[in-house]
C-alpha positions as CSV (number, residue, x, y, z in Angstrom):
1,M,-96.2,-101.5,-175.4
2,P,-93.2,-101.1,-173.2
3,L,-92.1,-97.4,-173.0
4,A,-88.8,-96.1,-174.2
5,V,-87.4,-96.0,-170.7
6,T,-88.2,-99.7,-170.2
7,H,-86.3,-100.6,-173.4
8,I,-83.3,-98.5,-172.4
9,I,-83.1,-99.5,-168.7
10,L,-83.6,-103.2,-169.2
11,T,-81.1,-103.3,-172.1
12,I,-78.5,-101.4,-170.0
13,I,-79.1,-103.7,-167.1
14,L,-78.7,-106.9,-169.0
15,I,-75.6,-105.7,-170.8
16,D,-74.1,-104.4,-167.6
17,L,-74.9,-107.6,-165.7
18,Y,-73.2,-109.6,-168.6
19,R,-70.2,-107.2,-168.3
20,D,-70.0,-107.4,-164.5
21,Y,-70.6,-111.1,-163.9
22,L,-69.7,-113.1,-167.1
23,L,-66.9,-111.3,-168.9
24,K,-63.3,-112.2,-167.9
25,S,-61.9,-109.1,-169.6
26,K,-63.6,-105.7,-170.0
27,K,-61.0,-104.4,-172.5
28,Y,-63.5,-104.0,-175.3
29,F,-66.6,-103.9,-173.2
30,T,-66.5,-100.6,-171.5
31,L,-69.2,-98.5,-169.9
32,H,-69.4,-96.7,-173.2
33,T,-70.3,-100.0,-174.8
34,V,-73.1,-100.4,-172.3
35,M,-74.4,-96.8,-173.1
36,I,-74.3,-97.7,-176.9
37,G,-76.6,-100.7,-176.1
38,G,-79.0,-98.5,-174.2
39,I,-79.3,-96.0,-177.1
40,A,-79.5,-98.8,-179.7
41,S,-82.4,-100.3,-177.8
42,L,-84.5,-97.6,-179.4
43,L,-83.6,-98.3,-183.0
44,P,-86.7,-100.5,-183.7
45,D,-88.8,-97.4,-183.0
46,I,-87.0,-95.3,-185.5
47,D,-89.9,-95.7,-187.8
48,I,-92.0,-93.4,-185.6
49,P,-89.9,-90.2,-185.9
50,I,-89.3,-91.0,-189.6
51,K,-93.1,-91.2,-190.2
52,W,-93.7,-88.0,-188.3
53,L,-91.0,-86.2,-190.3
54,L,-92.3,-87.4,-193.6
55,N,-95.9,-86.6,-192.7
56,S,-94.9,-83.1,-191.7
57,F,-93.6,-82.5,-195.2
58,G,-96.9,-83.8,-196.7
59,F,-95.8,-87.3,-197.5
60,S,-98.3,-90.0,-196.6
61,M,-96.5,-93.0,-195.5
62,E,-99.1,-95.7,-194.8
63,I,-96.5,-98.2,-196.0
64,I,-94.5,-97.7,-192.8
65,I,-96.1,-100.0,-190.3
66,H,-94.8,-99.6,-186.7
67,T,-94.3,-103.2,-186.0
68,G,-93.2,-104.2,-189.5
69,L,-89.7,-103.8,-190.9
70,T,-88.0,-102.4,-187.8
71,H,-89.5,-105.0,-185.6
72,S,-88.6,-108.0,-187.8
73,L,-85.8,-110.4,-187.0
74,L,-84.3,-109.4,-190.4
75,F,-83.8,-105.8,-189.0
76,G,-82.2,-107.1,-185.8
77,L,-79.9,-109.4,-187.6
78,F,-78.9,-106.7,-190.1
79,F,-76.5,-105.4,-187.4
80,L,-74.9,-108.8,-187.0
81,L,-73.4,-108.7,-190.4
82,P,-71.0,-105.8,-189.7
83,A,-70.2,-107.5,-186.3
84,L,-69.1,-110.6,-188.0
85,I,-67.1,-108.7,-190.7
86,F,-65.2,-106.7,-188.0
87,L,-64.7,-109.9,-186.0
88,K,-63.0,-111.5,-189.0
89,K,-60.9,-108.4,-189.5
90,K,-59.9,-108.6,-185.8
91,K,-61.4,-105.1,-185.1
92,H,-62.6,-106.1,-181.7
93,D,-63.6,-102.7,-180.4
94,I,-65.9,-102.1,-183.3
95,N,-67.3,-105.6,-183.6
96,T,-68.2,-105.4,-179.9
97,Y,-70.4,-102.4,-180.6
98,F,-72.2,-104.2,-183.4
99,F,-72.8,-107.3,-181.3
100,V,-74.2,-105.1,-178.5
101,I,-76.4,-103.2,-181.0
102,T,-77.7,-106.5,-182.4
103,F,-78.5,-107.7,-178.9
104,A,-80.2,-104.4,-178.1
105,V,-82.4,-104.4,-181.2
106,L,-83.4,-108.0,-180.8
107,F,-84.1,-107.5,-177.1
108,H,-86.4,-104.5,-178.0
109,I,-88.3,-106.7,-180.4
110,F,-88.6,-109.5,-177.8
111,L,-89.9,-107.0,-175.2
112,D,-92.4,-105.6,-177.6
113,Y,-93.5,-109.2,-178.3
114,L,-93.8,-110.1,-174.7
115,L,-95.5,-106.9,-173.4
116,N,-97.4,-105.7,-176.5
117,V,-101.1,-105.4,-175.8
118,K,-102.5,-104.0,-179.0
119,E,-100.9,-105.0,-182.3
120,G,-98.5,-107.9,-182.7
121,I,-95.0,-108.0,-184.0
122,M,-94.2,-108.9,-187.6
123,F,-91.2,-111.1,-186.8
124,L,-90.9,-112.6,-190.2
125,W,-91.4,-109.5,-192.3
126,P,-91.0,-109.3,-195.4
127,F,-91.7,-113.0,-195.8
128,T,-95.1,-112.7,-194.1
129,I,-97.1,-109.9,-192.4
130,Q,-98.5,-112.2,-189.8
131,T,-98.2,-110.7,-186.4
132,F,-97.3,-112.4,-183.1
133,K,-97.8,-111.4,-179.5
134,S,-97.5,-113.2,-176.3
135,G,-100.9,-112.3,-174.8
136,L,-99.2,-112.0,-171.4
137,L,-101.0,-108.7,-170.7
138,P,-104.7,-108.1,-171.3
139,Y,-105.6,-105.8,-174.2
140,N,-106.9,-103.1,-171.9
141,T,-103.7,-102.7,-169.9
142,N,-103.3,-99.0,-169.3
143,I,-100.2,-96.7,-169.4
144,E,-100.0,-96.5,-165.6
145,F,-98.9,-100.2,-165.6
146,F,-96.0,-99.4,-167.9
147,L,-95.1,-96.3,-165.9
148,G,-95.1,-98.4,-162.7
149,L,-93.0,-101.0,-164.4
150,D,-90.4,-98.4,-165.2
151,A,-90.3,-97.2,-161.6
152,V,-89.9,-100.8,-160.2
153,I,-87.1,-101.6,-162.7
154,L,-85.3,-98.5,-161.9
155,L,-85.5,-99.0,-158.1
156,L,-84.4,-102.6,-158.4
157,W,-81.4,-101.5,-160.5
158,L,-80.4,-98.7,-158.1
159,W,-80.6,-101.2,-155.3
160,H,-78.3,-103.6,-157.2
161,E,-75.9,-100.8,-158.0
162,E,-75.7,-99.7,-154.4
163,V,-75.1,-103.3,-153.2
164,R,-72.6,-104.2,-156.0
165,H,-70.8,-100.9,-156.7
166,K,-71.6,-98.7,-153.6
167,I,-73.0,-95.8,-155.6
168,K,-73.3,-93.7,-152.5
169,D,-69.5,-93.3,-152.6
170,F,-69.9,-91.2,-155.8
171,I,-72.3,-88.7,-154.2
């Protein structure tokens, strides 16, 4: 049950590390692209506000299962199709966005698999509703663990940014 902040920060960190250390050219991979990845990392949880909204209008949506459709590999790979189409059309700025969105969604699903303590993830939905979870954390892991995890991740990232980019120069 990683929190939204965990999904956003870790996705931004991984995308930015890729951008800083592995890319030869940053022409299509701007800081805006990194931000898009952070926002897209929340897409698998879009079922939560949709369910709240529908319930507020009196629609009972038991069919929407939180770790179902939006946490399946099918949902993650859905964003790969436009990326490949735009790549073929040589629209590199747009296809980069879709590749980053695909990564962000799949990474969210992986994090939920790795750190989920209650229900599992339906990776293979709609083919099966079998759930999978890593069992890395005990079932009774409380919210304080995840709040502390967010704090540690943020502090490590700020340290990296200070060492790599001298963020104090911007203050």
